[in-house]
C-alpha positions, 0 to 999 in steps of 0.5 A, a space after each residue: 939787763 935793764 933796770 926794773 921800774 915797778 917801784 917807780 910806776 907804783 909810786 907814781 900811780 899812788 901819788 897821782 891817786 893821792 893828789 887826785 883825791 885831794 883835788 876833790 875826786 873820789 876815785 881814779 880810773 886805771 885809764 886816767 892813771 895810765 895816761 899820767 904814767 904813759 903806759 897801758 891801763 892793763 899794766 896799771 891794773 895789774 900793779 894796783 891789784 898788788 897794791 890792793 893786796 898789800 893794803 895800800 889801794 882799794 877799788 870800787 866796781 860798778 857805777 863810780 868804779 875806780 881806785 882809792 888810797 887806803 891811807 894818807 900819802 904821809 902814811 905810805 913809805 917807799 918801802 911799803 910800795 917796794 915790798 908790795 911790788 917787789 916782795 923777793 930779794 934784790 939779788 939771787 944766788 946761782 939757780 943751780 948749785 956751783 961746783 963744791 969742789 971748786 974753791 970759787 964755786 964753794 965760797 961764792 954763795 957765802 961771800 956774796 950773801 954777806 954783801 947782798 944782805 948789807 945792800 938790802 938793809 941799806 936800801 930798806 932803810 933809805 926807802 923807809 925814810 921817804 913817804 909818798 907825801 915827801 914825793 908829792 911835796 918834791 914834785 909840786 915844788 919842782 912844778 
């Protein structure tokens, strides 16, 4: 099973839009963003639709169509982005109930739930500490 890159692509897109706007442009097209991400514009549009639903981005239609941020990069955390594109839990228990007569089947859910809850809490804490402004600062420092 491969790692999920939705958070990375969403953070990339929003950070790119933020920098693009700082450089004097009003809106960014999904084609422009897709070029930076090196993916199909449809992938970007689908992701930005989720980000719009979460209140992190907005779009314009018609002449001058494109995407904008709804708030400054300093007011968007990686947790905000994560919750927009990955709203569910990180880990799931069995899709079907394990055998309750089996000692492992009976106890695996409670045992793993405690671990998973701790991992998710730590992840959320870490993601909340980093804004997209921090990400852009680190990108520009490395350039």
